[in-house]
C-alpha positions as CSV (number, residue, x, y, z in Angstrom):
1,X,100.1,76.7,84.2
2,X,103.0,75.3,82.1
3,X,106.4,75.3,83.8
4,X,109.5,76.1,81.8
5,X,112.7,74.1,81.7
6,X,116.2,75.6,81.5
7,X,116.8,76.4,77.9
8,X,120.0,77.4,76.1
9,X,119.4,79.0,72.8
10,X,116.7,81.1,71.2
11,X,114.3,78.3,70.2
12,X,112.3,76.0,72.6
13,X,114.3,72.9,73.5
14,X,112.8,69.4,73.4
15,X,111.7,69.5,77.1
16,X,109.9,72.8,76.7
17,X,108.2,71.6,73.5
18,X,107.1,68.5,75.4
19,X,105.7,70.5,78.3
20,X,103.9,72.8,75.8
21,X,102.3,69.8,74.2
22,X,101.1,68.7,77.6
23,X,99.6,72.1,78.2
24,X,98.0,72.2,74.7
25,X,96.4,68.7,75.2
26,X,95.2,69.6,78.7
27,X,93.8,73.0,77.5
28,X,91.9,71.4,74.6
29,X,90.4,68.7,76.9
30,X,89.3,71.4,79.4
31,X,87.8,73.5,76.6
32,X,85.9,70.6,75.2
33,X,84.2,70.3,78.6
34,X,83.1,73.9,78.4
35,X,85.8,75.6,80.4
36,X,87.4,78.9,79.5
37,X,91.1,78.4,79.4
38,X,94.0,80.7,79.8
39,X,97.5,79.2,79.7
40,X,100.1,80.7,82.0
41,X,103.7,80.2,80.7
42,X,106.2,80.3,83.5
43,X,109.9,80.9,83.6
44,X,112.5,83.6,83.4
45,X,115.7,83.7,81.4
46,X,117.6,81.1,83.4
47,X,120.2,79.7,80.9
48,X,120.0,82.3,78.2
49,X,118.6,85.8,77.4
50,X,115.1,84.6,76.4
51,X,112.6,83.9,79.1
52,X,111.3,80.3,79.3
53,X,107.8,81.7,79.3
54,X,108.4,83.2,75.9
55,X,109.8,79.9,74.6
56,X,106.8,77.9,75.9
57,X,104.4,80.4,74.3
58,X,106.3,80.1,71.0
59,X,106.0,76.3,71.2
60,X,102.2,76.6,72.0
61,X,101.6,79.0,69.1
62,X,103.6,76.7,66.8
63,X,101.2,73.8,67.8
64,X,98.2,76.0,66.8
65,X,97.1,77.3,70.2
66,X,95.1,80.4,69.5
67,X,93.8,80.9,73.1
68,X,94.9,83.3,75.8
69,X,98.4,83.2,77.1
70,X,99.7,85.0,80.2
71,X,103.4,85.3,81.1
72,X,105.5,84.9,84.2
73,X,108.9,86.0,82.9
74,X,110.6,86.4,86.3
75,X,110.6,83.0,87.9
76,X,113.9,81.1,88.3
77,X,112.6,78.2,90.4
78,X,109.6,76.0,90.7
79,X,108.6,77.7,93.9
80,X,108.7,81.1,92.1
81,X,106.8,79.7,89.1
82,X,103.9,78.9,91.4
83,X,104.1,82.1,93.5
84,X,104.2,84.3,90.3
85,X,101.6,82.3,88.5
86,X,99.2,82.7,91.4
87,X,99.2,86.4,90.8
88,X,97.9,85.8,87.3
89,X,95.2,83.2,87.8
90,X,92.4,85.5,89.0
91,X,89.5,83.5,90.4
92,X,89.6,80.2,88.5
93,X,87.3,77.2,88.7
94,X,90.2,74.8,88.2
95,X,94.0,74.8,87.8
96,X,96.2,72.3,85.9
97,X,99.9,72.3,86.3
98,X,101.7,71.0,83.2
99,X,105.1,69.6,83.3
100,X,106.7,66.1,83.5
101,X,105.1,64.0,86.2
102,X,107.3,64.4,89.2
103,X,108.1,68.1,88.5
104,X,104.3,68.7,88.3
105,X,103.8,66.8,91.6
106,X,106.3,69.1,93.3
107,X,104.7,72.2,91.8
108,X,101.2,70.9,93.0
109,X,102.6,70.5,96.5
110,X,104.0,74.0,96.4
111,X,100.7,75.4,95.3
112,X,98.9,73.6,98.1
113,X,101.5,75.0,100.5
114,X,101.3,78.6,99.2
115,X,97.6,78.7,98.8
116,X,95.5,75.8,100.0
117,X,92.3,77.2,98.4
118,X,93.9,77.2,95.0
119,X,95.5,73.8,95.7
120,X,91.9,72.5,96.1
121,X,91.2,73.4,92.5
122,X,93.8,71.2,90.9
123,X,92.7,69.0,88.1
124,X,94.7,66.2,86.2
125,X,96.7,67.1,83.1
126,X,97.2,65.1,80.0
127,X,100.9,64.4,80.7
128,X,101.2,60.8,79.7
129,X,101.6,59.5,76.2
130,X,103.1,56.1,75.6
131,X,106.7,56.4,74.4
132,X,106.8,60.2,75.0
133,X,110.3,61.4,75.9
134,X,111.2,57.8,76.6
135,X,115.0,58.5,76.7
136,X,114.6,61.3,79.2
137,X,112.1,59.7,81.6
138,X,114.7,57.8,83.7
139,X,116.7,61.0,84.3
140,X,113.5,62.9,85.1
141,X,112.4,60.2,87.5
142,X,115.7,60.1,89.4
143,X,116.0,63.9,89.6
144,X,112.3,64.3,90.3
145,X,112.2,61.8,93.1
146,X,115.2,63.4,94.8
147,X,113.8,66.9,94.5
148,X,110.3,65.8,95.6
149,X,111.8,64.0,98.7
150,X,113.7,67.2,99.5
151,X,110.6,69.3,99.2
152,X,108.8,66.9,101.6
153,X,111.6,67.2,104.1
154,X,111.4,70.9,104.0
155,X,107.6,70.8,104.6
156,X,108.2,68.6,107.7
157,X,110.7,71.1,109.1
158,X,114.0,69.4,108.4
159,X,116.6,71.3,106.4
160,X,117.3,70.4,102.8
161,X,119.0,72.1,99.9
162,X,118.6,71.9,96.1
163,X,114.8,72.2,96.1
C-alpha cells in the first residue's frame, strides 16, 4: 500500500514521487525474495480534481514499475486509506505500508486497529535513504509526532481532533 499526499496540480508532487519511490524499492525487494506483489495506490482527489492514487500510479509507472497496481480513489484520510485498501488486498502473505516514517507508523497502527489479522502481516518498507527529502523531514517529524500522539490518545479512549 502506498499512501497519497495532498497534491495540487495534475502531476505528482515531490512527496507523492518520494512515496512512490519507497513503494517501488519495497516492491522490488519483496519480488526478489519470491513474493508476488500488487501495489495499492491510495488517495482521492483531496486538493485538486485528480485522485492521489492516480498520481502515485503515474509516478510508479514513470519509475519503470510494470507490475500490478490497484486503486483506492475514494479515501480522504489515512484511516480511509487503510479501510479502503483492506477491501483490495485479498488474502496476502504480507503487507507493506509505504509513506514517510511517522505517517506509515500511524497507518500501521490503524491497520492493526481495523484488522488485527492483517496487522500481523506487516513487513518493513525501504523508506529510508540517506539525504532523502532532507528539507521536508523536520516538518514531517513534527506533524507526524503530533498526529501519531493524537491517534494513540483516541485509541486509549480520550478525545482528540485532527487525526
